[in-house]
C-alpha positions as CSV (number, residue, x, y, z in Angstrom):
1,M,8.3,2.8,-3.3
2,L,7.1,-0.9,-3.5
3,K,4.1,-1.6,-1.4
4,I,4.1,-5.2,-0.1
5,A,1.4,-7.2,1.7
6,L,2.2,-10.2,3.7
7,C,-0.9,-12.3,4.6
8,D,-0.6,-15.4,7.0
9,D,-2.7,-16.5,9.9
10,N,0.5,-17.3,11.8
11,Q,2.1,-14.3,13.5
12,C,5.4,-16.0,13.8
13,A,5.5,-16.6,10.1
14,I,4.7,-13.0,9.4
15,N,7.5,-11.9,11.7
16,Q,10.0,-14.3,10.0
17,Y,9.2,-13.3,6.5
18,A,8.8,-9.6,7.2
19,E,12.3,-9.6,8.6
20,L,13.6,-11.5,5.6
21,I,11.9,-9.1,3.2
22,F,13.3,-6.0,4.9
23,Q,16.8,-7.6,4.8
24,I,16.6,-8.3,1.1
25,A,15.2,-4.9,0.3
26,K,18.0,-3.2,2.3
27,K,20.6,-5.3,0.5
28,H,19.4,-4.3,-2.9
29,Q,18.5,-0.7,-1.9
30,I,14.8,-1.2,-2.6
31,N,12.5,1.2,-0.9
32,I,9.5,-0.7,0.5
33,Q,6.4,-0.3,2.6
34,L,5.2,-3.6,4.2
35,S,1.8,-4.3,5.6
36,S,0.8,-7.5,7.3
37,Y,-2.6,-9.3,7.6
38,L,-3.7,-12.2,9.7
39,S,-6.6,-13.2,7.5
40,G,-7.7,-13.2,3.9
41,E,-10.7,-11.0,4.9
42,S,-8.5,-8.3,6.3
43,L,-6.3,-8.2,3.2
44,L,-9.4,-8.0,0.9
45,F,-10.9,-5.2,3.0
46,H,-7.6,-3.3,2.7
47,Y,-7.4,-3.8,-1.0
48,S,-11.0,-2.7,-1.5
49,E,-10.2,0.5,0.3
50,A,-6.9,1.2,-1.5
51,P,-6.5,-1.0,-4.6
52,E,-3.6,1.0,-6.1
53,Q,-1.5,0.6,-3.0
54,T,-0.4,-3.0,-3.4
55,D,2.4,-4.1,-5.7
56,I,3.4,-7.5,-4.3
57,I,1.4,-9.9,-2.2
58,F,2.9,-12.9,-0.2
59,L,0.0,-15.1,0.6
60,D,-0.4,-18.3,2.7
61,V,-2.8,-20.9,1.4
62,M,-4.4,-22.6,4.4
63,M,-6.0,-19.9,6.5
64,G,-9.3,-19.5,8.4
65,K,-12.7,-18.5,6.8
66,T,-11.2,-17.3,3.5
67,D,-8.2,-19.4,2.4
68,G,-5.4,-18.1,0.3
69,M,-6.7,-19.4,-3.0
70,E,-10.1,-17.8,-2.5
71,T,-8.5,-14.6,-1.4
72,A,-6.4,-14.6,-4.6
73,R,-9.4,-15.3,-6.8
74,K,-11.3,-12.4,-5.2
75,L,-8.3,-10.1,-5.6
76,R,-8.2,-10.9,-9.4
77,D,-12.0,-10.4,-9.6
78,Y,-11.3,-6.9,-8.2
79,D,-8.8,-6.5,-11.1
80,C,-5.8,-6.7,-8.8
81,K,-2.6,-6.4,-10.8
82,A,-0.3,-7.1,-7.9
83,Q,2.4,-9.9,-8.2
84,I,1.1,-12.8,-6.0
85,V,3.5,-15.2,-4.4
86,F,2.0,-18.1,-2.5
87,L,4.1,-18.9,0.6
88,T,2.7,-22.1,2.2
89,S,3.4,-25.4,3.8
90,Y,1.1,-27.3,1.5
91,E,2.1,-28.6,-2.0
92,D,-1.4,-29.6,-3.1
93,Y,-2.6,-26.3,-4.5
94,V,0.2,-25.5,-6.9
95,Y,-1.8,-26.0,-10.1
96,E,-4.7,-23.9,-8.8
97,A,-2.1,-21.0,-8.5
98,F,-2.0,-20.9,-12.3
99,D,-5.7,-19.9,-12.4
100,V,-5.0,-16.7,-10.5
101,N,-1.9,-15.9,-12.5
102,A,0.4,-16.2,-9.5
103,L,4.1,-15.4,-10.0
104,Q,5.4,-18.3,-7.8
105,Y,4.3,-21.0,-5.4
106,L,6.9,-21.6,-2.6
107,L,6.9,-24.2,0.2
108,K,8.0,-22.7,3.4
109,D,10.2,-25.6,4.6
110,N,11.7,-26.3,1.2
111,T,12.6,-22.7,0.1
112,S,16.0,-21.4,0.9
113,T,16.8,-17.8,1.6
114,E,18.5,-17.6,-1.8
115,K,15.4,-18.8,-3.6
116,F,13.1,-16.5,-1.7
117,E,15.4,-13.6,-2.6
118,E,15.3,-14.6,-6.2
119,V,11.5,-14.6,-6.2
120,F,11.3,-11.3,-4.4
121,L,13.6,-9.6,-6.8
122,K,11.6,-11.0,-9.8
123,A,8.4,-9.8,-8.2
124,A,9.9,-6.4,-7.6
125,E,11.1,-6.2,-11.2
126,L,7.7,-7.0,-12.6
127,A,5.9,-4.7,-10.2
128,S,8.1,-1.8,-11.1
129,K,7.2,-2.0,-14.8
130,K,4.7,0.8,-15.2
131,E,3.5,-0.2,-18.7
132,E,1.8,-3.4,-19.5
133,E,3.3,-5.5,-22.3
134,L,1.2,-5.2,-25.4
135,F,1.0,-7.1,-28.7
136,T,0.5,-4.6,-31.5
137,F,-0.7,-5.2,-35.0
138,E,-2.2,-3.4,-38.0
139,F,-5.3,-4.2,-40.0
140,D,-7.2,-2.1,-42.6
141,G,-5.0,0.9,-41.8
142,K,-5.7,0.7,-38.0
143,T,-3.2,-0.1,-35.3
144,S,-4.4,-2.1,-32.4
145,A,-2.9,-3.4,-29.1
146,I,-3.8,-6.2,-26.8
147,P,-2.3,-7.0,-23.4
148,I,-0.2,-10.1,-23.9
149,H,-1.4,-11.8,-20.7
150,Q,-5.0,-11.7,-22.2
151,I,-4.1,-13.7,-25.3
152,S,-4.9,-17.4,-25.2
153,Y,-3.9,-18.4,-28.8
154,F,-3.4,-17.4,-32.4
155,E,-4.7,-19.2,-35.5
156,I,-3.9,-18.6,-39.1
157,W,-5.8,-19.3,-42.4
158,Q,-4.6,-18.1,-45.7
159,R,-2.4,-15.4,-44.2
160,I,-5.2,-14.0,-42.0
161,V,-4.2,-14.4,-38.3
162,T,-7.0,-14.5,-35.7
163,V,-5.9,-13.6,-32.2
164,H,-8.1,-15.0,-29.4
165,Y,-8.1,-13.0,-26.2
166,S,-10.0,-11.8,-23.1
167,D,-12.4,-14.8,-22.8
168,G,-14.0,-14.9,-26.2
169,K,-12.9,-11.8,-28.1
170,T,-11.1,-12.0,-31.4
171,A,-9.2,-9.7,-33.8
172,K,-7.7,-10.3,-37.2
173,F,-4.7,-9.1,-39.1
174,Y,-2.4,-10.3,-42.0
175,G,0.8,-12.1,-40.9
176,S,2.6,-15.4,-40.5
177,M,3.1,-17.7,-37.5
178,E,6.9,-17.4,-37.9
179,R,6.8,-13.6,-37.5
180,I,4.4,-13.9,-34.5
181,E,6.7,-16.5,-32.9
182,N,9.7,-14.2,-33.3
183,K,7.8,-11.2,-31.9
184,L,6.7,-13.2,-28.8
185,S,9.9,-15.0,-28.2
186,G,10.4,-15.6,-24.5
187,K,6.7,-14.9,-23.7
188,N,5.6,-18.6,-23.3
189,F,3.9,-19.0,-26.7
190,V,4.4,-22.4,-28.4
191,R,3.1,-24.0,-31.6
192,S,0.6,-26.8,-31.2
193,H,0.0,-27.1,-34.9
194,R,1.3,-25.5,-38.1
195,S,-1.7,-23.1,-37.9
196,Y,-1.9,-22.6,-34.1
197,L,0.2,-20.9,-31.5
198,I,-0.8,-21.3,-27.8
199,H,-0.1,-19.3,-24.7
200,L,1.2,-21.9,-22.2
201,S,-0.4,-20.3,-19.2
202,Y,-3.9,-21.0,-20.7
203,I,-3.4,-24.8,-21.1
204,A,-5.8,-26.7,-18.8
205,I,-6.0,-30.3,-20.2
206,F,-4.0,-32.3,-22.8
207,R,-6.2,-34.7,-24.8
208,Q,-5.3,-37.2,-27.6
209,Q,-5.2,-34.7,-30.4
210,T,-6.3,-31.4,-28.8
211,V,-5.6,-29.1,-25.9
212,Q,-8.4,-27.7,-23.8
213,L,-7.7,-24.1,-22.6
214,K,-8.9,-22.5,-19.3
215,T,-11.2,-20.4,-21.4
216,G,-13.1,-23.5,-22.5
217,E,-11.8,-23.3,-26.0
218,T,-10.3,-26.4,-27.7
219,V,-7.2,-26.1,-29.9
220,P,-5.8,-28.9,-32.2
221,V,-2.4,-30.5,-31.7
222,G,-0.6,-31.7,-34.7
223,V,1.2,-35.1,-34.5
224,T,4.6,-33.4,-35.2
225,Y,4.1,-30.9,-32.4
226,V,2.9,-33.2,-29.5
227,Q,6.2,-33.8,-27.9
228,S,7.6,-30.3,-28.2
229,L,4.4,-28.8,-26.8
230,K,4.4,-31.2,-23.8
231,R,8.1,-30.4,-23.2
232,A,7.5,-26.7,-23.3
233,F,4.6,-27.0,-20.9
234,S,6.6,-29.2,-18.5
235,D,9.5,-26.6,-18.6
236,Y,7.0,-23.8,-18.0
237,I,5.6,-25.6,-14.9
238,S,9.1,-26.3,-13.7
239,R,10.0,-22.6,-13.9
240,F,6.9,-21.8,-11.9
241,H,7.4,-24.6,-9.3
242,I,10.9,-23.4,-8.3
243,Y,10.8,-24.6,-4.7
244,N,11.8,-28.0,-5.9
245,S,15.4,-27.7,-6.9
246,K,15.4,-31.2,-8.5
247,I,13.0,-30.1,-11.1
248,L,15.3,-27.2,-12.1
249,S,18.5,-29.3,-12.2
C-alpha cells in the first residue's frame, strides 16, 4: 500500500486533488492510503510521529507560518525519503525545489489531468522501489557501494578515479570515465571535462570555465564540453519543469 500525504491550506484544493488521486489509483489498481493536512506544521508533526508511513507527498508552496519549501527542507533534514511533488499556483520557486530533491514542480492552473496522472505514476513507481540505487566499485580487494543520489561528481587522474559524495566524502578506485559513463547511463551524469563527470542535480551556478556545485565545490569545464553540458542541464530542467508543455515540445 502506498501512503500519500496531501498538504495544502486550501480545503477545496485538497478535496479536488484527493478525488483525482483516488481516481488515478483506482484506474491503475494501486492500493493507497491518503492523509490530508492544512498546514506544513501538521504534516511535520505527523511525519515526526511516523516517518516510515509516507511514500509520496503532494505539497503546496504558499501556506501560512511554515511554507511548502521550508516544510520540504525540514522533511529532508529528518531524512525523509518520500517522493515530493510541489503542487502550487506560484512559478517562482521551481529552482528551490531542486534543493530538496523534489520529483516535480506542477502549476495547478497549467497542469492537465493527464500530466498529473503521469507524475503520480512516476512517483508511485519510484516509491515502490524498496532498494536504493547504488554505485558499486572495488579497490584493494574491497567492494564498496554509494547511493547514487549522494554522488556529486567523479574525477580521474592516471587511471585512479575519485568519487565525491555526501557533502565532502571521497573514495577511490581504478577505472575509466568511459566505463563510469556507461554504468551510469540514464542517471543524469554528464562530462564537464575529459577528467570530470558531474551529477546534473548538483549544479548550482555556471561560471566562465567552471561549475559551482550545491556542495560548494568547484569543477572545471573544458572548452569542448561547455555547450554539451549546458544542453544536458537545460534538458534536465525541462524534464523536471514538466507543467510547461512548450518546454517539452
